[in-house]
Backbone bond lengths (Angstrom), bond angles and torsions (degrees), N, CA, C in turn:
res aa  C-N    CA-C-N  psi(-1)  N-CA   C-N-CA  omega(-1)  CA-C   N-CA-C  phi
1 M - - - 1.471 - - 1.589 107.61 -
2 I 1.287 110.50 138.55 1.466 122.20 -175.35 1.531 109.23 -80.78
3 K 1.325 121.53 122.36 1.527 122.66 178.89 1.482 105.23 -112.76
4 L 1.321 120.29 118.74 1.441 124.08 178.81 1.496 108.19 -124.16
5 K 1.332 122.52 134.77 1.395 128.44 178.49 1.479 107.87 -54.94
6 S 1.306 119.29 125.63 1.408 128.16 176.68 1.560 117.24 59.66
7 V 1.342 116.66 22.10 1.537 119.56 -179.85 1.462 105.52 -132.89
8 A 1.314 115.62 115.96 1.408 122.42 172.44 1.489 114.42 -69.95
9 S 1.356 119.55 139.90 1.481 120.80 -175.80 1.542 112.40 -56.28
10 E 1.397 119.51 -27.82 1.469 117.59 179.67 1.550 111.32 -75.63
11 D 1.271 115.18 -16.25 1.547 117.87 175.35 1.607 111.46 -83.93
12 L 1.301 118.93 -10.84 1.446 115.03 178.95 1.556 106.93 -81.67
13 N 1.290 112.03 115.94 1.482 120.75 -176.50 1.547 113.90 -86.77
14 G 1.402 113.33 -22.74 1.601 115.69 178.93 1.477 108.24 -164.84
15 F 1.385 114.47 163.89 1.491 118.80 -172.32 1.551 100.70 -153.30
16 M 1.384 115.69 134.12 1.382 127.17 169.68 1.581 106.40 -116.24
17 D 1.274 111.64 110.81 1.531 123.40 -176.29 1.495 107.85 -75.56
18 E 1.356 114.42 158.63 1.504 122.55 170.71 1.546 106.82 -55.22
19 G 1.351 114.32 138.10 1.470 122.24 -175.14 1.490 114.78 88.21
20 T 1.291 118.60 -1.18 1.535 120.36 175.27 1.567 105.14 -103.46
21 E 1.388 108.03 139.10 1.439 120.63 175.63 1.388 109.85 -119.96
22 F 1.426 119.36 138.37 1.435 127.95 172.72 1.546 110.55 -131.22
23 H 1.289 118.33 137.85 1.514 123.61 178.00 1.587 102.06 -130.20
24 G 1.311 119.72 118.87 1.390 122.63 170.81 1.541 111.32 144.69
25 E 1.279 117.57 -146.04 1.414 121.90 -175.18 1.544 109.65 -109.39
26 L 1.288 118.73 124.55 1.474 124.82 178.55 1.461 108.81 -111.87
27 R 1.461 114.90 129.44 1.471 124.48 173.26 1.502 107.93 -130.57
28 F 1.334 114.86 137.51 1.364 122.63 179.66 1.457 120.49 -148.08
29 R 1.283 122.35 166.47 1.404 126.21 171.87 1.581 109.80 -110.23
30 D 1.352 114.81 160.00 1.417 121.75 179.90 1.552 113.63 60.54
31 T 1.365 122.33 -117.54 1.432 122.90 -174.26 1.512 106.98 -128.39
32 F 1.436 113.30 141.05 1.552 116.30 -178.22 1.546 98.64 -135.16
33 R 1.393 108.39 135.35 1.499 116.92 177.72 1.496 110.15 -113.71
34 V 1.386 114.33 134.53 1.543 118.98 178.45 1.505 107.40 -114.70
35 D 1.281 115.16 122.44 1.544 122.07 172.81 1.512 110.24 -118.33
36 G 1.367 114.87 -6.00 1.487 119.92 176.37 1.422 111.04 -102.66
37 R 1.394 119.06 -148.18 1.484 121.03 -175.51 1.573 108.83 -117.10
38 L 1.312 115.18 129.37 1.428 123.90 -176.42 1.467 112.55 -129.17
39 T 1.342 123.59 129.69 1.364 127.35 177.81 1.599 106.82 -131.41
40 G 1.304 114.39 142.80 1.437 120.65 174.80 1.533 112.18 128.47
41 K 1.457 115.62 -114.31 1.454 121.26 -174.31 1.442 107.27 -137.52
42 V 1.356 119.89 142.04 1.376 126.71 172.17 1.528 110.46 -128.53
43 V 1.315 116.07 129.22 1.497 122.15 -174.46 1.416 111.38 -139.24
44 S 1.427 119.26 121.24 1.401 128.24 -178.88 1.456 110.97 -157.99
45 E 1.351 118.71 150.08 1.461 120.85 167.63 1.506 112.35 -82.89
46 H 1.259 112.51 -6.86 1.651 120.98 -170.90 1.571 108.72 -106.99
47 T 1.286 106.42 -149.43 1.612 117.31 -169.01 1.464 111.88 -103.09
48 L 1.419 114.03 129.39 1.457 122.65 171.87 1.494 106.03 -107.76
49 I 1.250 118.32 132.72 1.497 122.68 179.41 1.519 104.39 -120.57
50 V 1.320 119.64 122.57 1.470 126.15 170.00 1.600 107.08 -99.29
51 G 1.305 113.56 103.30 1.526 115.23 174.22 1.481 119.92 -65.69
52 E 1.295 118.83 175.67 1.480 124.68 -172.24 1.483 106.77 -54.37
53 S 1.318 120.47 -46.73 1.541 120.38 -175.95 1.499 109.66 -87.19
54 G 1.220 125.57 1.24 1.483 127.42 179.98 1.518 109.44 -72.66
55 K 1.405 114.94 138.69 1.362 125.52 175.36 1.542 109.11 -128.25
56 V 1.318 120.55 110.90 1.421 120.85 -178.35 1.527 111.70 -126.87
57 D 1.367 109.67 126.52 1.554 118.25 178.55 1.517 99.00 -120.04
58 A 1.408 116.03 102.97 1.464 117.65 -173.92 1.461 112.10 -166.64
59 E 1.245 114.88 168.73 1.521 125.96 170.56 1.502 102.99 -93.26
60 I 1.342 120.55 110.61 1.434 123.79 -176.54 1.529 107.72 -107.75
61 D 1.219 118.11 133.05 1.478 125.98 175.58 1.540 108.41 -137.38
62 C 1.300 115.38 92.01 1.528 124.01 -176.09 1.507 114.13 -135.25
63 G 1.344 117.82 165.41 1.460 121.91 -178.44 1.454 109.26 -64.87
64 V 1.420 115.44 -53.99 1.469 124.18 178.16 1.528 107.24 -129.83
65 V 1.312 115.11 137.56 1.463 124.14 175.51 1.568 112.39 -121.09
66 S 1.318 117.89 111.82 1.445 122.29 -177.01 1.499 105.75 -113.15
67 I 1.304 115.37 122.36 1.538 123.23 -170.61 1.502 108.33 -121.60
68 R 1.337 116.86 123.77 1.450 124.31 166.54 1.532 114.44 -121.37
69 G 1.400 109.83 -11.35 1.424 116.19 -176.97 1.612 113.87 -104.73
70 T 1.266 120.27 -134.92 1.440 122.85 -179.80 1.543 112.83 -117.98
71 V 1.352 115.32 124.55 1.398 119.28 -174.25 1.580 108.66 -130.90
72 T 1.318 118.01 133.22 1.487 119.60 170.92 1.543 108.85 -134.05
73 G 1.311 119.11 151.68 1.461 122.90 -179.55 1.446 110.18 120.00
74 K 1.325 123.33 -142.89 1.446 127.15 -178.45 1.533 110.82 -119.97
75 V 1.252 116.82 128.67 1.488 127.90 -172.37 1.462 110.82 -119.14
76 Q 1.357 115.27 111.20 1.479 117.08 176.25 1.566 103.28 -114.57
77 G 1.425 114.78 123.54 1.393 122.77 173.89 1.426 106.86 -113.33
78 R 1.377 118.92 110.70 1.509 119.56 -177.60 1.446 115.55 -61.21
79 Q 1.373 112.49 -37.22 1.486 117.30 171.64 1.453 118.79 -93.77
80 R 1.346 113.87 -50.72 1.498 122.40 -178.46 1.552 113.06 -164.34
81 I 1.327 113.67 159.90 1.429 124.36 175.63 1.524 105.10 -124.37
82 E 1.349 116.07 132.87 1.507 116.51 179.84 1.655 103.39 -122.61
83 L 1.286 115.56 121.73 1.397 120.77 165.37 1.517 112.19 -101.55
84 L 1.415 113.35 108.32 1.343 118.84 -171.13 1.547 110.67 -94.18
85 A 1.374 114.44 163.61 1.451 120.06 -178.70 1.567 113.24 -51.34
86 G 1.303 115.61 125.36 1.389 121.64 179.36 1.518 114.50 98.10
87 S 1.330 117.04 -5.13 1.402 122.53 176.51 1.438 112.76 -74.64
88 K 1.406 119.10 153.31 1.447 127.61 179.90 1.455 104.52 -133.35
89 V 1.373 115.57 111.30 1.503 122.17 -171.88 1.514 111.43 -125.49
90 Q 1.258 118.56 114.60 1.527 119.80 173.07 1.463 104.79 -121.01
91 A 1.345 118.98 98.04 1.462 118.38 -168.91 1.558 103.82 -166.01
92 T 1.360 109.85 172.14 1.407 125.00 166.45 1.479 110.17 -94.38
93 L 1.387 118.10 121.32 1.404 119.87 -171.18 1.640 103.71 -114.77
94 V 1.437 111.19 134.42 1.464 115.67 -179.59 1.436 103.15 -134.42
95 S 1.394 118.54 119.25 1.476 122.30 -179.26 1.605 107.86 -172.09
96 P 1.326 116.65 150.62 1.386 117.18 173.99 1.589 117.18 -69.64
97 K 1.340 110.12 -27.34 1.390 118.03 177.60 1.589 114.70 -129.24
98 L 1.341 117.94 132.63 1.359 124.84 -179.07 1.493 113.13 -127.19
99 V 1.344 123.94 126.45 1.415 125.80 -179.64 1.513 104.79 -118.49
100 I 1.324 120.19 124.16 1.487 127.88 172.92 1.406 112.27 -117.32
101 E 1.388 117.22 113.73 1.477 119.81 -176.55 1.453 107.34 -86.70
102 E 1.375 116.71 156.86 1.431 119.99 172.20 1.447 115.76 -59.09
103 G 1.274 121.08 128.45 1.438 125.37 -177.88 1.519 113.90 104.38
104 A 1.332 116.85 -5.51 1.457 127.09 172.03 1.489 111.49 -76.29
105 F 1.324 116.82 148.44 1.537 122.54 172.42 1.554 107.62 -120.95
106 F 1.339 113.43 127.48 1.404 124.78 179.86 1.483 111.18 -131.83
107 Q 1.355 115.87 128.35 1.468 119.42 173.71 1.525 102.70 -139.37
108 G 1.372 115.36 128.80 1.510 117.13 176.62 1.495 110.61 149.10
109 Q 1.293 117.24 -152.24 1.427 124.82 -177.27 1.555 108.51 -113.81
110 C 1.365 117.09 150.39 1.345 124.00 -178.95 1.521 109.21 -131.11
111 D 1.291 118.79 125.21 1.525 120.25 171.40 1.448 111.83 -124.20
112 M 1.344 116.99 108.50 1.475 122.40 179.65 1.392 114.43 -83.99
113 G 1.350 122.45 -7.62 1.455 125.03 179.18 1.571 114.68 63.63
114 G 1.252 115.12 160.72 1.511 116.89 175.06 1.425 116.39 70.48
115 M 1.388 123.26 -8.96 1.432 130.76 -174.12 1.578 103.89 -63.20
116 A 1.418 115.23 -54.72 1.429 117.36 -172.03 1.668 100.29 -129.45
117 K 1.296 116.26 118.17 1.507 118.91 -174.00 1.540 109.77 -66.99
118 A 1.271 115.92 -43.77 1.573 114.97 -175.26 1.371 115.14 -70.56
119 A 1.366 116.29 -36.93 1.595 117.99 -175.50 1.512 103.49 -146.70
120 P 1.364 115.71 107.30 1.454 114.19 179.57 1.520 111.05 -66.73
121 A 1.351 116.92 143.90 1.383 123.72 -179.39 1.519 113.20 -103.91
122 V 1.244 116.31 130.40 1.479 122.03 175.51 1.534 108.78 -110.97
123 L 1.319 119.48 122.65 1.408 126.04 178.73 1.474 112.17 -102.91
124 T 1.269 113.25 132.46 1.561 119.84 173.34 1.377 105.95 -87.58
125 L 1.387 117.16 120.76 1.402 119.78 -179.51 1.599 110.77 -102.84
126 P 1.325 115.20 149.60 1.493 118.98 179.71 1.547 103.47 -70.85
127 S 1.340 108.56 171.78 1.470 116.33 175.97 1.610 106.21 -64.20
128 V 1.323 114.81 140.95 1.466 123.99 -179.36 1.518 105.49 -121.15
129 A 1.242 117.03 121.64 1.463 119.34 169.54 1.506 109.03 -126.52
130 L 1.255 119.80 115.96 1.438 121.95 -176.94 1.559 109.29 -98.83
131 A 1.326 121.86 159.95 1.460 127.57 -175.41 1.499 106.86 -50.36
132 G 1.341 112.60 138.29 1.466 118.70 172.44 1.571 111.50 117.10
133 G 1.310 121.86 -0.38 1.427 114.37 178.01 1.598 113.25 146.49
134 G 1.258 111.84 -177.57 1.525 113.48 -176.08 1.435 113.41 87.79
135 P 1.325 117.58 173.30 1.486 121.92 -179.51 1.529 108.00 -66.85
136 E 1.318 112.14 161.44 1.424 118.86 173.96 1.501 115.52 -57.53
137 P 1.398 118.68 138.27 1.499 118.80 -177.05 1.501 105.57 -72.07
138 R 1.331 115.17 153.47 1.430 120.85 171.81 1.438 113.11 -75.98
139 P 1.384 120.03 157.53 1.510 115.60 178.69 1.473 111.93 -63.91
140 M 1.291 113.18 149.97 1.506 120.16 -175.66 1.536 108.51 -68.19
141 S 1.269 114.42 142.42 1.498 116.12 173.97 1.528 109.32 -77.07
142 D 1.386 111.34 173.97 1.463 118.33 -177.66 1.522 107.80 -73.58
143 P 1.426 119.11 127.65 1.428 117.91 -178.56 1.428 119.87 -59.02
144 A 1.464 112.66 -27.20 1.545 122.18 171.76 1.533 112.38 -56.97
145 D 1.402 112.77 -46.71 1.482 118.04 179.88 1.478 110.85 -63.22
146 D 1.394 116.45 -43.03 1.456 121.40 178.87 1.455 109.91 -63.80
147 R 1.258 126.54 -39.93 1.493 124.26 -179.26 1.565 105.86 -68.29
148 Q 1.338 115.24 -42.75 1.505 111.79 179.75 1.506 114.40 -66.67
149 R 1.346 120.60 -29.19 1.508 123.74 176.05 1.578 109.94 -67.94
150 I 1.344 115.03 -41.66 1.461 125.83 178.58 1.612 110.75 -58.98
151 R 1.352 110.46 -47.17 1.444 120.18 -176.23 1.519 109.17 -64.78
152 R 1.312 119.38 -46.31 1.465 125.63 177.95 1.542 109.25 -61.18
153 L 1.291 121.37 -40.59 1.488 124.68 -178.93 1.417 108.36 -70.86
154 T 1.352 121.20 -43.00 1.447 122.87 175.86 1.559 114.90 -63.21
155 E 1.237 116.30 -31.30 1.526 124.11 175.80 1.489 107.95 -66.20
156 R 1.367 116.20 -47.75 1.386 123.68 177.71 1.476 114.74 -60.43
157 V 1.276 122.11 -46.88 1.415 128.09 177.14 1.492 113.31 -63.09
158 S 1.388 116.78 -45.81 1.419 122.93 -179.45 1.546 111.76 -69.81
159 C 1.358 116.98 -29.55 1.415 119.24 177.62 1.646 110.31 -70.88
160 A 1.244 112.28 -36.19 1.507 119.28 -175.99 1.509 108.57 -68.07
161 G 1.427 119.45 -29.59 1.503 119.92 -173.23 1.457 103.73 -86.23
């Protein structure tokens, strides 16, 4: 029996087990869990769960996206995106809410929308490796350089408004 945090087994609409591969467009209702390999496109108004052994290289557009496995591509979570401990994500994330647990790895861009109404800002984030796994973190950049980049971005956003 599959036990998922906060997901009743009757809500699980589909499941791809380890050793299963799918190439194409996946559409589903309720909740779908991927523990196999999926490439292509995933569309749903509901919840996609990428399990520990799941490997997804896709354009994802779902209500909630919860990741514990490996994901590359573009991820849109209409409600939220969760990067759980042990996840490895190299993607562009678009969502109003983003949760990153300790032990998750994220490299890419993040657009939380609604930050600047006139011109949405997209920040390119450096590789983030939190305690508990993932590749070695890159050396930190000079804080003065970071402050200067933030100041320039803030000026661009405030000028656009």
